[in-house]
C-alpha positions as CSV (number, residue, x, y, z in Angstrom):
1,M,54.6,12.5,25.0
2,T,52.7,10.8,27.8
3,K,49.7,12.9,27.1
4,R,49.8,11.9,23.4
5,L,50.1,8.2,24.3
6,L,47.1,8.6,26.7
7,I,45.0,10.2,23.9
8,L,46.1,7.4,21.5
9,H,45.2,4.7,24.1
10,I,41.8,6.2,24.7
11,T,41.2,6.5,21.0
12,L,42.1,2.8,20.4
13,I,39.8,1.7,23.2
14,I,36.9,3.7,21.8
15,F,37.6,2.3,18.3
16,A,37.8,-1.3,19.5
17,R,34.7,-0.8,21.6
18,T,32.9,0.6,18.5
19,V,34.0,-2.4,16.3
20,F,33.0,-4.8,19.0
21,C,29.6,-3.1,19.5
22,Q,28.5,-3.9,16.0
23,Y,28.0,-7.5,17.1
24,Y,26.5,-7.1,20.5
25,Y,22.9,-6.7,19.3
26,H,23.1,-10.3,18.2
27,D,24.7,-11.4,21.5
28,N,22.3,-12.6,24.2
29,R,25.0,-11.9,26.9
30,Y,24.2,-8.2,26.3
31,M,20.4,-8.3,25.9
32,A,18.3,-7.1,28.8
33,S,15.0,-8.4,27.4
34,N,13.6,-10.9,24.9
35,I,11.2,-8.3,23.7
36,V,12.5,-5.3,21.7
37,L,10.4,-2.3,20.9
38,E,11.0,-0.5,17.6
39,A,9.6,2.8,16.1
40,G,10.2,4.1,12.7
41,V,9.2,5.8,9.5
42,T,8.2,4.5,6.1
43,M,8.8,5.9,2.6
44,G,8.0,4.4,-0.8
45,A,5.5,4.1,-3.6
46,M,1.9,3.0,-3.8
47,N,0.1,1.6,-6.8
48,S,-3.2,-0.2,-7.5
49,L,-4.9,-2.7,-9.7
50,T,-8.4,-1.7,-10.7
51,D,-10.7,-1.9,-13.7
52,I,-9.2,1.3,-15.2
53,G,-6.0,1.4,-17.3
54,G,-3.9,-1.7,-17.4
55,K,-1.8,-3.4,-20.1
56,P,-3.0,-4.1,-23.6
57,G,-5.4,-7.0,-24.0
58,I,-8.2,-8.2,-21.8
59,G,-7.7,-7.1,-18.2
60,K,-5.4,-9.5,-16.3
61,G,-4.6,-10.2,-12.7
62,F,-1.9,-8.6,-10.5
63,I,1.5,-8.0,-12.1
64,K,0.4,-8.8,-15.6
65,D,-1.8,-5.7,-15.7
66,L,0.4,-3.4,-13.7
67,R,1.4,0.1,-14.9
68,M,4.4,1.4,-13.0
69,E,3.8,4.9,-14.3
70,F,0.8,5.2,-12.0
71,S,2.9,4.7,-8.8
72,R,2.6,7.5,-6.3
73,P,4.6,8.4,-3.2
74,C,3.5,7.2,0.2
75,I,4.8,7.7,3.8
76,G,4.0,6.2,7.2
77,I,5.0,5.6,10.8
78,Y,5.0,2.4,12.8
79,L,5.5,1.0,16.2
80,G,6.3,-2.7,16.8
81,A,7.5,-5.3,19.3
82,T,9.8,-8.2,18.4
83,Y,10.2,-11.4,20.4
84,K,13.6,-13.0,20.2
85,D,14.0,-11.7,16.6
86,V,11.5,-14.4,15.5
87,I,8.1,-12.8,15.5
88,S,7.0,-9.2,15.5
89,L,3.7,-7.4,16.0
90,R,3.3,-3.9,14.8
91,V,0.8,-1.1,14.3
92,E,1.4,1.1,11.3
93,A,-0.3,4.2,9.7
94,T,0.2,5.0,6.0
95,L,-0.7,8.0,3.8
96,G,-0.7,7.7,0.1
97,S,-2.7,7.9,-3.1
98,T,-3.5,5.9,-6.2
99,R,-4.7,6.7,-9.7
100,A,-5.2,5.2,-13.2
101,S,-6.4,6.3,-16.6
102,D,-7.6,4.5,-19.7
103,D,-5.7,7.1,-21.7
104,V,-2.5,5.1,-21.0
105,L,-3.7,2.7,-23.7
106,K,-3.8,5.3,-26.5
107,N,-0.9,3.6,-28.3
108,D,-2.5,0.2,-28.0
109,R,-6.2,1.2,-28.6
110,E,-6.8,-1.7,-31.0
111,A,-5.6,-4.2,-28.4
112,S,-7.4,-2.6,-25.5
113,F,-10.8,-4.3,-26.1
114,G,-12.6,-1.0,-25.7
115,R,-10.9,0.1,-22.6
116,Y,-9.2,3.1,-24.3
117,E,-12.5,4.2,-25.8
118,R,-14.2,3.9,-22.5
119,N,-12.1,6.9,-21.5
120,L,-12.4,6.6,-17.7
121,S,-9.9,7.8,-15.1
122,F,-9.7,8.3,-11.3
123,R,-7.5,9.3,-8.4
124,S,-8.0,8.5,-4.7
125,P,-6.3,9.4,-1.5
126,I,-5.6,6.4,0.8
127,R,-5.5,6.6,4.6
128,E,-4.7,3.4,6.3
129,V,-4.1,1.8,9.7
130,Q,-3.0,-1.8,10.0
131,L,-2.1,-4.4,12.6
132,C,0.5,-6.9,11.2
133,A,2.6,-9.8,12.3
134,E,6.1,-10.5,10.9
135,V,7.7,-14.0,10.9
136,H,11.5,-14.3,10.5
137,P,12.3,-18.0,9.5
138,L,16.1,-17.6,9.9
139,F,15.7,-17.0,13.6
140,F,13.8,-20.2,14.3
141,R,17.2,-21.7,15.4
142,N,19.5,-20.5,18.1
143,Y,22.8,-18.9,17.1
144,E,26.1,-18.8,18.9
145,T,27.6,-15.5,20.0
146,D,28.1,-13.1,17.0
147,E,26.8,-15.7,14.5
148,A,23.3,-14.4,13.9
149,P,22.8,-13.0,10.4
150,Y,22.4,-9.3,9.9
151,W,19.9,-9.9,7.1
152,S,16.5,-11.5,7.8
153,P,13.9,-12.2,5.1
154,Y,10.4,-12.3,6.6
155,L,6.7,-12.8,5.9
156,V,4.0,-10.2,6.8
157,A,0.2,-10.6,7.2
158,G,-2.5,-8.8,9.1
159,I,-5.7,-6.8,9.0
160,G,-6.1,-3.1,8.0
161,L,-8.7,-0.3,8.0
162,F,-8.5,2.2,5.2
163,S,-10.4,5.1,3.7
164,F,-10.5,6.2,0.1
165,N,-12.4,8.7,-2.0
166,P,-12.4,8.2,-5.8
167,Q,-12.4,11.3,-7.9
168,A,-12.5,12.1,-11.6
169,R,-11.6,15.3,-13.5
170,L,-14.1,17.3,-15.4
171,R,-13.3,20.7,-16.9
172,N,-10.0,20.9,-14.9
173,K,-11.7,20.2,-11.6
174,W,-11.5,17.1,-9.5
175,L,-15.0,15.9,-8.4
176,D,-15.9,13.2,-5.8
177,L,-17.6,10.2,-7.5
178,H,-19.1,8.5,-4.5
179,P,-22.1,10.9,-4.1
180,L,-22.8,10.8,-7.9
181,R,-23.6,7.1,-7.8
182,T,-22.2,6.7,-11.3
183,E,-23.3,3.0,-11.5
184,G,-26.7,3.5,-10.1
185,Q,-25.8,2.4,-6.6
186,G,-29.0,2.6,-4.4
187,F,-31.3,3.2,-7.4
188,P,-34.5,1.1,-7.2
189,E,-33.9,0.1,-10.8
190,Y,-30.6,-1.6,-9.8
191,R,-31.4,-3.3,-6.5
192,N,-28.3,-5.4,-6.7
193,R,-26.1,-2.4,-6.8
194,K,-25.6,-1.3,-3.2
195,P,-23.9,2.0,-2.2
196,Y,-20.4,1.3,-1.1
197,S,-18.6,2.6,2.0
198,L,-15.5,4.8,1.8
199,L,-14.2,3.1,5.0
200,Q,-13.2,-0.5,4.4
201,L,-11.2,-3.4,5.8
202,N,-8.4,-4.9,3.9
203,V,-5.9,-7.8,4.3
204,P,-2.3,-6.8,3.9
205,A,0.2,-9.6,3.1
206,G,3.7,-9.6,1.6
207,L,7.4,-10.0,2.0
208,G,10.2,-8.1,3.7
209,L,13.9,-8.0,4.3
210,R,15.3,-6.6,7.5
211,Y,18.9,-5.5,7.9
212,E,20.5,-4.8,11.3
213,A,22.4,-1.6,10.5
214,G,23.6,-1.0,14.0
215,P,22.8,-1.7,17.6
216,F,19.8,0.6,17.6
217,V,18.9,0.9,13.9
218,T,17.2,-1.4,11.4
219,V,16.5,-0.9,7.7
220,R,13.7,-2.8,6.0
221,A,12.5,-3.2,2.4
222,E,8.9,-4.4,2.1
223,L,6.4,-5.3,-0.7
224,I,2.9,-5.4,0.8
225,H,-0.2,-6.2,-1.2
226,R,-3.7,-5.3,0.1
227,F,-6.5,-7.6,-0.7
228,L,-9.8,-5.6,-0.7
229,F,-13.4,-6.4,-0.1
230,T,-14.6,-3.8,-2.6
231,D,-14.4,-3.3,-6.3
232,Y,-15.0,0.4,-6.0
233,L,-11.5,1.8,-5.3
234,D,-11.8,3.4,-8.8
235,D,-15.7,3.8,-8.7
236,V,-15.9,1.2,-11.5
237,S,-17.3,-2.3,-11.1
238,E,-20.5,-3.2,-13.0
239,D,-20.3,-4.4,-16.6
240,S,-23.1,-2.1,-17.9
241,Y,-23.8,1.6,-17.9
242,V,-26.7,3.3,-16.2
243,D,-29.4,4.9,-18.3
244,P,-28.5,8.6,-18.0
245,A,-32.2,9.5,-17.6
246,L,-32.1,7.8,-14.1
247,F,-29.6,10.3,-12.8
248,H,-32.1,13.1,-13.4
249,L,-34.8,11.0,-11.7
250,H,-32.9,10.3,-8.5
251,L,-30.3,13.1,-8.1
252,P,-30.6,16.9,-7.9
253,A,-30.4,18.5,-11.3
254,P,-26.7,19.8,-11.0
255,Q,-25.5,16.5,-9.7
256,A,-27.5,14.5,-12.3
257,E,-25.8,16.4,-15.2
258,I,-22.3,15.7,-13.8
259,A,-23.1,12.1,-13.0
260,A,-24.3,11.5,-16.5
261,Q,-21.1,12.9,-17.9
262,L,-18.7,11.0,-15.6
263,S,-20.6,7.7,-15.8
264,N,-20.2,7.4,-19.5
265,R,-17.2,9.2,-21.1
266,S,-17.0,7.0,-24.2
267,G,-19.3,9.1,-26.3
268,R,-21.3,6.0,-27.2
269,P,-24.8,5.0,-26.3
270,F,-24.9,3.4,-22.8
271,Q,-26.3,0.1,-24.1
272,E,-23.4,-0.6,-26.5
273,T,-20.3,-1.0,-24.3
274,Q,-19.0,-2.6,-21.1
275,R,-18.0,-0.4,-18.2
276,G,-16.3,-2.6,-15.7
277,N,-15.7,-6.2,-14.5
278,P,-17.4,-7.2,-11.2
279,S,-15.8,-10.6,-11.1
280,R,-12.6,-9.4,-9.4
281,N,-12.1,-6.9,-6.5
282,D,-9.7,-4.0,-6.7
283,S,-6.4,-4.0,-4.7
284,Y,-3.5,-1.8,-4.0
285,F,0.1,-2.3,-2.8
286,T,3.2,-0.6,-1.5
287,F,6.9,-1.0,-2.0
288,V,8.6,0.8,0.9
289,I,11.8,1.3,2.8
290,K,11.5,1.5,6.6
291,I,14.1,3.0,9.0
292,G,13.5,2.0,12.6
293,M,15.0,2.9,16.0
294,Q,15.1,0.0,18.4
295,L,14.1,1.4,21.8
296,R,15.1,-1.4,24.2
297,R,18.4,-2.7,22.9
298,L,20.0,-2.5,26.4
299,R,23.4,-3.9,27.3
300,R,24.4,-5.5,30.5
301,D,27.5,-4.2,32.2
């Protein structure tokens, strides 16, 4: 009987300690440091806004032209440091891809203003590293013991470096578009069309929500938009097509033939239709869930 009471007593102590411990990570009496390190993984979806695809009508900005069916999976890892739950600095690596097709407008071809007939499509892998800061407004004030909220909405902004490689499909084979110079980039006849780099800077900015799931675990949901300095994520920018004869003048014969086909897939003379819209750069964004392990949530005895 005594043995059973001892086991019960120990069990109640462990249970009470467990219940109590769910609060200690908001209690400064138990924090060993104002700076907490966190490492974690990211899983979610990536999508883009480019000249290709979109909603019926003239191409519009951001959410008004978004096609959710083009979302693709993305994953990542991150390492961050948070100061007093108020501001965080993190380094993050993300792998994903993006794609779009004018074919998505086939049921709205009359309202597509020629985008369906243009018949362009692309896909591109995305490899990104970014340095971002988080700001948690709810923690601008000091909380009493056990009063700090478990949920914390926050703002995110920073700088990123990403690589991409737009491709198009021809005869069931995906081909790199960058070396084909489909808009005459670098041709002397188009001096204002400069070759673009496949390694670019971006500016990530967005919103997040952090939940303290336990003394060592955080769960976050984030929507992060990347502002780009290029309009060639999809290899489409200029409003006019290249004279196909120029590809044969400036590229090797096998490349020239492919470039001519992938530059203009509308079946119409190159002088008659618009290819892209150079007035607005491309962009991409992610919606992700992050699961993090806090590395320095130490208690005092």
